[in-house]
Structures are given as structure tokens and as C-alpha cells.
N, C-alpha and C positions, 0 to 999 in steps of 0.2 A: 299418289291414294292405291290400295288395293282394295276394294269391296269384293266380295264373293255370296253368289247365293249356293248354298248347298241345296239341291234337291234332288229329292227319289220319285221316282215315274213307278207307274203299275201301283199305284194307290187304290187297292179296291180289288186286285185281281184272285189274291186267295188269304184266308185269315193270318197263313205264317206270313205275309207280307205286310197284312195290319200290323199287325204285334213288331217287327222288327222297325218298321219306320215309326212306329211311337215310341220306342225305347231307343231309334236313334235321336228323336227329337227332345223325349226328357234329359237321355244321358248321354248325348252325344254332342256335334254339331249341326243336326240337320237342321234345318232354316226352313225348309216349304217343301211340298211334293203336291205331285199330280192325280189326280182321282179321274178314274175310268168309270164313265158313265154308266159302260152297259156290262161291269165286270160281275162276277159269283157274290163276290164279298164286301158289294159297295155300300148297303146298309149296316155294316158292318162300320167300315171306314169313315161316313155319315157319323155314327153316336160316338166313333174314336175322336175325332176332330172338336166334337168339343167340350173334351178333356185336357184339351191340347192346343190353351190359347195361344203360346207362342209357334205354334204352325201355321205359315201360311199355304193356303190349297188353292190352286189351277184347277185346269180340266187339262186332262192327258186324251187329248179329241184320238178317238180308234178311226180308219179306216181303212185298215188290215187286219185281217184276225179275229177271230170272233163274229156276233151277229149285230145287224145294226139296230136302231132302235126307231127309224125312221120306216116306216112301208115303202112300197114300189119303189125302191130302190133296183135300177138297173144297169148302169153300168159301171157301178160301186160294187158290184157283187160277182159272183164267181158266176161264168156262163157254160163251165160242162153240164151236159146233158146227164154225165154218169156222179152227179154230185150228190148223194142218197139223201141228205139235206133238202135239199133244192126238190126231191122226187118226193116230199114228203112238205112242201109248200113250205119252207124255210129259209128263209136267205143267211146268206153268211158271204161275210168280206174275202176279200182274195186272199189267201197265204199266202202266197210265195211276192216276195219284194221285187224281185224282179220284174213280174207280169206286171204290179201296179207298177213303178216305174215306166216300163216300155210306153205302157195305156196314159201314163202324164203327161209322159213330153211330147205322145203324138195327140196330145187334147182328144183322148177318145172314154176321158171321164166327164161327167158331167158335172161340169162346174157350177150349178142348180144344185142336183143331188150333197155335192160337198158342203155349199154353205147351209145347205137344208139340216142335212145331219149333223154335222158342228152343233150349228144353232140348235138343235133337239137335244144334243147331249151337254152343252154349257147351262140351257135353261133346265133339266134336271135338276144339277148336282146346285144351281140356285135354288129350284123351287125346295130343297132340303133345308135350306137354312146357313149354308156355305156362303162366303163371299168370293167367288173366283176372281185370285189377283193376276191372270196369266190364261195363256195357253200354250201348251205343244201340240205335238202329235206323237200316237205312237211310233218308233222304226223312225221316227225324224220326215215322215212325209210331208210336210209341208215346205222342204228343203227346194219342190220342186214349182216352177214361179204359177204353173196353171193350179196348182192344190192352194199354194200359199195367197193369191189373193179369196177366195173364198172362206177361208179359214178367219183371213183378218176381219173381212166382211161381216160372215158372222159372229167373229168376236163385239163387234162396235156395236150390232143388233143386240147383243147381252150386256151391253154397257162394260164391256171389260177394253182394256188398251194397253195390253203388255202382251207379248209372242216370245217365246224364247228364238234366239240367233242360232241355229242349228250347224254352227259353221265352227270350226276349231284351225284356228290360223296358226300356222306352225313354228313362229315366235312365242305360243306360248306352250308347243310342247316339250317333255323333257325329255331332250334329244338322248342325253347319256342312256338314261332307263330306256329307252325305245329303240337300241343300237343294242342291248343287254339284254331285247326278249325278242326273239328271231320271229315266233310267234306271232307277234301284232304286227310284224312287218307290211302280209300281205292287205291285212284290215285298216295298217295307216295309207298304203297307198292306195285301196277302196276311198278312205275319207278325203285323202286330198284330190281325189277327181273331181269330186261333189264340190270343189270350189268355185267351180265354173259359172255355179249358179248363186254364188255367192252376192255380187253387183245389184242382180235382180233383185234375191230378200232387200239388199238396202233400202232399194229403189222403192218398193213397194211399201215398204214401212214408214218410210218418210212421206212418201204419197197418201197414204192411209192414217197419218196420224198417228203409229204406235210406238210406243215406249219398247226399248230391249237391250239387249247386252252388247259389250263387243267381244263376245262368244262366249261357245260353250265346250268347257274343256272335260277329257274325261269319256269321249265319243270314242276312239283308238283304243279305249285301253278299255272297254265294256268288258266284261268276264273274267278280267284279270285286274281290276281294283283295289289291289290288297294293301299291304300296312306301307308296305314298301312303293310301289305306286303312288300312293297318294303322297307319303311322303316328297316323292320327286316334283309332280306337280303342283303341291305348294309351294315347294323350293323357287321353282321355275315361274310361275305367279307372276306375269309382267302389272305393271301398273294398270288402273282401269276397273273395267266395274267385267264381271266373268261371273259364268256360268258352271258350277260342275254339279255333271248329273249321276245319279250312282243309282243302285239298283238292290237296297239291301231285302232281306228275307229269309225266311227259312225253307229247307229244301225237304217239305214234310210231301206224302202222299200226294195231297192238294196241287202241288207246285210243279210235282211231276205229271203230273195227270194233266198238264193247263198247258201242254203247249210251249213252254216257253225253254230254251239253250240256255238260259240262264240259272242252277240250280244250286250246285255249291257254293259258288261264289257269291250268291247274294248274303249267304254267314259271315263270306269271305270280309265284304263291303261291309259290315257290318259292326264285324269287331275293329275295322277301321276307324267309321266314324265314330265310335263311342270309346274309342281307347284314350290316356292321357296325354298318349304321345302325339297323337293327330290335335288336342285341344291346347297343350304345350306350344307345338309349332308353329300353331295360326295366331296367339299371343306375341311370341316372339317376333315373328314377322310382321306385326303390326297389320293385321288383315278383319279386314273390317265384316265380321258377316250380317249381309241381310236378304231380306226376302223382294220378291217383283212391289210387294204393295209400297216397297221404300224406295223404291224408281222418279226421279222427278225430271221435265224437262229442263235443259239445261238456260 
């Protein structure tokens, strides 16, 4: 049996992203989205969920880029004395994933701060009337063991019991498509190096009694998830329960000022998510489209 959650990240980032996610849910194959509690178009995203009953919604916990919701965070925020926002007493998360990763691996980030900020974000979404089905993190920062435990405990404290498995196993890769895209080779290698944390992830999820999938697809292909790549990923889908992560959106002025590298590619992804070809392939392959709300314990 092949079961697949198709989840859009960055819900709430901009109005254009919100509109694309709504279209991919109504007219496409999108089953799930994760909303950013600290995003500029959060209120609009919340209103949209009321007209999208088939779209299940999780929390896209943000610990990098943008501003925190909690006050008095020290280890999670930028420590640069030249940061103009800090000079104006405004906190901001680090903008460098590499810097965050080093701090996380060295345990220089407070576990208490991570849990507190993650919990505040989840509760803000719940307070809006949304049932939060699961958690994941912006740029997959919960792949680091020191971050993961705090995120899981925040989720459990809020009554949320499912989390994204942020690891993309080699057996799920469409090898032919990957070999035919040299631009992906470096990114694929980077993704592969992160497998060192996969065993710790499985252990933590089991010990914290959380639900998850067999892995997440599309991570290495982020930014190039066009119709051809989507088709290759779906054709290579192994048996089991998986998540396909995507980032649909419209490359408008708001998105271009949002600090994301994913611009025009979001429109390309939207086309693939709403194409008859994608829906037909999913049907032919007998893939069962689900959401995190459908996960059950064996």
C-alpha cells in the first residue's frame, strides 16, 4: 500500500502563497498545509481554512528567519551587535541555517527557549480555531536532535501527536531524474549528509510516543519540483506512508520581499499540483492521498 500526504509549507507567508495553497487544495492534489504563526498573512490564511474543509493544517514552527512571538529569547535570536533590528529592541531569529546548525549541534541554543517559542506558535494557531494536525519546522530545523526533543514536547503539551519525518531516504529518490539534473547533485549530497540524524529522530519519536511517516519526499528537489520531477517522484514512490513537501505560491512583489529563495518555482509547483496529469498518475498508481489526521498507531 502506498499512502501519501502532500503538504504545502509556508502557509501565511504572503497572500500569493495563501491563494496558491487554496487553489492546490480545491483544484489539485494538496491534502495538507503548515501555517506560520509569525507570518505577515497569518490572519488571511486562518480565514481561508474556513472555506477549505478538506485541507488539514499543521504548524510550521519557525526558529530561523523572521521574528519570534515570545519575548526575551537570547540563544534563539541573532547576537550581532550591528543588527539594526536589535538596535531598535526588536528580536529576530538567525537568518543563516549554517549558523543555526552549528549552534544546535553544539547545544548552544536553549532547549527551554525552543520549547517555549514552539508552544506559543502552536497555541496561537489553535486559538484561531484551527485543529493542528501535526508539526514541522521551517527549513527542517527539527532534524537536529537538540531541537527535536523540545519541538516534540511543545507539540505534546498542546495535544498534537504527529510530526514530519524530515529525512528523505535514498530508496525514495527518482534516481534517473536526479542524475539528469546536475543542479540537484550538490543539494542531494547535502540532504544525504543529514541522514546521520535519522536514527536519533526515530528514537526520539518512539520515546515521546509521536506519530510520523516513513520519510519526506521532495526535499532534495525543492525549487525544481516541476511536472517532470513530480511525475518521477510519484513513479518512484515506495510502499509505505510518505509525505511530499511542496511550496506553491505566486511570485509577486510580496513574495519577492519576503526573503525566500523560492520565487518563480512556486508557480511551477502549483501547476504540477493542479495538473490533470498528476491526478491521473496518482489514481493509476493506486496512491491513497491522506493527511496527518489519518495517521494511526499500528
